[in-house]
N, C-alpha and C positions, 0 to 999 in steps of 0.2 A: 505876846501872841503874834502881833503884826510883824515883829522882827523875824520870827520863825517863818511866817508866810513869805516875807520878802526874800529870805534866804533861799527857800526852795524855788521860788520863781526865777531868781537870778541863776541858780544852778541849772534849771531847765533850759533857760535861754542859752547858756554857755554850751550845754550838751548839744542843743540843736545846731548852734554855729559850728561846733566841732564835727558834727555829722555831715554838714554841708561841704566840709573841706574835702571829702573823699569823692570817689566816682561810683556811679551806679553800675550794676552788672551789664546793662545794655550798652552803656558808654564804653566799657572795657571791651565788650565783644565787637562793637563797631570799629574801635581802634585796631584791634587784632586783625579784623577782616581787611581793613585798608592796608595794613602792613603786609599781609599775605599777598594781596593782589599786586601791590607795587613790587614785591620781591619776585613774583612769578614773571613780571614783565621785564624787570631790570636785570635780574641775575643771569639769565641765559645770554643776554647781550654782553654783559660784563665778562662772563666766562669765555665767550667766543673771541672777544677782543684780547683777553689775556692769552689764550692759546695762539692767536695770530701773532702777537708780540713775541712770544717765546719762539715760535717757528721762524719768524723773520730774523731774530737774533741768532738762532742756530745756523741758519743759511749763511748769514754774513760772516759768522765766525769760521765756517768751512771755507768760504771764498777767501778770507784773509789768510788762512793756513795754506791754501793752495798757492796763492800769490807769494807768500813768504818763502815757501820751498822753491818756487820757480826763480824768485829773485836771488836766492842764495846760490842756485845752480848757475844762473847767468853770470854772477860775480865770482864764481868759482871759490866760494868761501871754504877755507881749509883745503883748497885744491881738490874738492870732492864733488861728485854728482849728488843732487838732492832729489827727493821725491815725496809723495804723499801716499799714505796707506789708509784704505777704508776697510773696516772689519765689522761685519754684521754677525758678531759672535753670539752663539746660543749658550755659552758657558759663563760669559761675563757681559757687562753692559756694552752695547754697541759703541764703537769708538773710531777715531781717525788719528793719524799720527804723522808727524814730519820725521823723515829719516835721511841718513846719508848712506850712499852706496848704490849698487845696481838694483837691489831689492830690499824689501823690509826684512825678510827672513835672514839674509846674510849681512845686512847693514847694521847701523847704529841708530837707535831711536833717540831723537833730540827733543821732541815735544809730543805729549800724549793728551788727547782730549776725549772725554766721554760725552755722548749726546745727553741732553737733558732727559730726565726720567719720563717726561710727557711726550718726547719726540722719538720717532723710530725711523730706520731706513726703510724705504719702500722695497718690498721683496721682489717687485717687478724689475728693479734695477740692480739690487744686490740681495741675492737669495739668502735666507737664514743659514748661518754656518759658513758662508763664503766670504772672500775678501778680494781686494783689488789694489794693485800698485800702479801709480802713474809717476814716472820719473821725467825729469826735464834735462834737455841737452845743455851742457855748458855753453856759455856765450849766447847761443841762439834762443834758448829757452823753449824749444819745441817740445811738445809732449810726446812721450813714448807711445801713447795710444790715446785716442779720444775716449772720453768717458762721460756718462750721464749718471748722476746720483740723485735719487729722489728721497725726500724726507717728508714726514707727515705727522700731524697731531694724533696721538694714539686714541684719545677719547672723541676725536672729531676728524675722521679720515678725509673728509672733504677739504680740509685745510692742508694744503701740500705745497711744496716748493721743489724746484729742480735745479741742481747745480750741474752745469755742462762745461766740460773742459774740451776745447776745440784742439785739433791737431797742431795749430799754431801756438798753443799754450794759453790762449785767451780764455778766461773763465767767466761764465755768465751765471747769474742767480735770478730766479724768478719762476713764473708759471710755465714759461717756455723759452727756449733759446732764440736769439735773433736769427733771421734767415741766413743760411750758409751760402746761398747762390750769389756770387759776385759778378757773374757774367750776364749777358742779355738773355735771360731765361725765356722771355716771351717769344724770342725769335729763334730759339734752339729747335733742332729737328724734333718733330712730334714723335711721341712714343705711346705705349700703353702700359698700364700698371695693373697687375693681377695680384690676388692675395690668397693665402691659405691659412687656416687656423693652425698655429704652432703649439700652443699650450695654454692651460688654465691653472692658476695657482693662487695661493694666499687665502685669508679668511673671507667669509661671505660678505662682510661689510666693506671689504676693499679687495675684491676679486680681480686679479690681473689676467686679462686676455691678451695673449701675445700673437700677433699676426706676422707671417712672412710675406713680404711684398716682392714681386718679381717685375723687373723691367724687361721689355722685349728688346730684341737685338737691334732695333731701328735707331736707338739713341739713348743717351743718359736721361734718367728721370730726375729732374731737378726739384728739390724740396718735396720728395715723395712723402705721402702721408695717408692716414685713414681719416677721411674728411667727416664721416658720419656713421653712426650706428642706429638702426631703428629696430626695436623689439616688438614682436607681436606674439602674445602668449597663445600657445596651441594646446596646452594641457596643464591641469593643476588648479589649485585655489588662486583666484586672481591676485596679482601682485604687480608692483611697479619697480623694475630695475632702474637705478639712477646712475648715470655716468658722472663720476666725481673727478676724473682727471681732465686736464685741459684738452679741448678739441679745437682744431684738428690735432690728431696724435702724430707728431713728426716721426719719420723713420730714422733708424740708425744703421748705416750712414744716411744723411739727408739726401745726398745725391747718389742715386744708384746707377752704376755703369751699365752699358748695354749688356743684356743677358745676365746681369747680376741680381743680387738679393739684398734686402734690408729687413729689419724688424721694427714693428710698431706696437706699442703697448697701450691698451686702454684699461683704466681701472673703473670697476663698476660695483656699486653697492647693491647686493642681492639680499640684504638682511630681512626684507619683507617677504622673501620667497622661500618656499620649501625646496629641498634638494631634488624632489621629484618633479618640479616644474619643468616645462619644456617650452621652447620659444622658436619661432622662425625669425632669424636675425638677418637684416639686410645691411651688409657692410659696403661702404663706398670708398675704395682707394682712389687716389688721384695724384697728380704732380703739376708743377707750373706749366709744363708742356705736354700734359696728358689729361684728357677730359675725364671727369668723374664717371665711374663705371659701377653701377649697383650689382652686387653679387650676393644672392641670398644663400643662407645656410639653414637647413631644416633640422628640427628635432634637437635643438641645442639645449643642454642643461646649464645651470648657473656655473 
């Protein structure tokens, strides 16, 4: 009898120990909650870093391709002129390519590169369905035309980069190009810069506002730019437009000749605003030798 009693007591002790090896429901819920909180904090930061890494890599690959095509033209490889082609195709993935000849259409494609799936051309610099060729002169390496190509992370448009090809053939990559004024801009004849709204395009989360800048006949406007934009909502459900492109927004060309014009593009995130919203916008164009001049525009839609 006592043997039977001892057996059941031993079995109960073992069952109790085995039960203690598990976790209670409360412990499991606490652990899941901690994991969820940590994920909410860490994941956005990780994704942002990942998008920035892909963007930087794409920008450097474009710069490398531009320099490669210029180098081949300078050395007159195969006795031909070389160039770079950018294509914001709507039928295929956006791409860029190195080619030989005077143009991409009539030349021979040597290398073809697609943008990563998470990266797109900024439509303010290369409209959907459009393309651009830049060729380089043999020996001198001068660019056939200056060019600015913007790229951005599709899921996070505030992450962007700009590739600028100067007339000299020098290529820059970054948030903005280095200053183009090589003379004593501060002592240049003073002038004035005025602006007009040229166009609005692209999706609401990366809306491109293009301004035409005018330099007066009194002198060249060096490093002309839109220095600032200030929004004051005049109609609609309250919202907050956010400028996501680098400021100041440099003009193209940066140095506007007397009586000439340039264009400046500012990219704005209106995703929190309805299309019926209206704003009074104060735009401030300026230049190294032109004081800032606030110019309001009323009843502006996104």
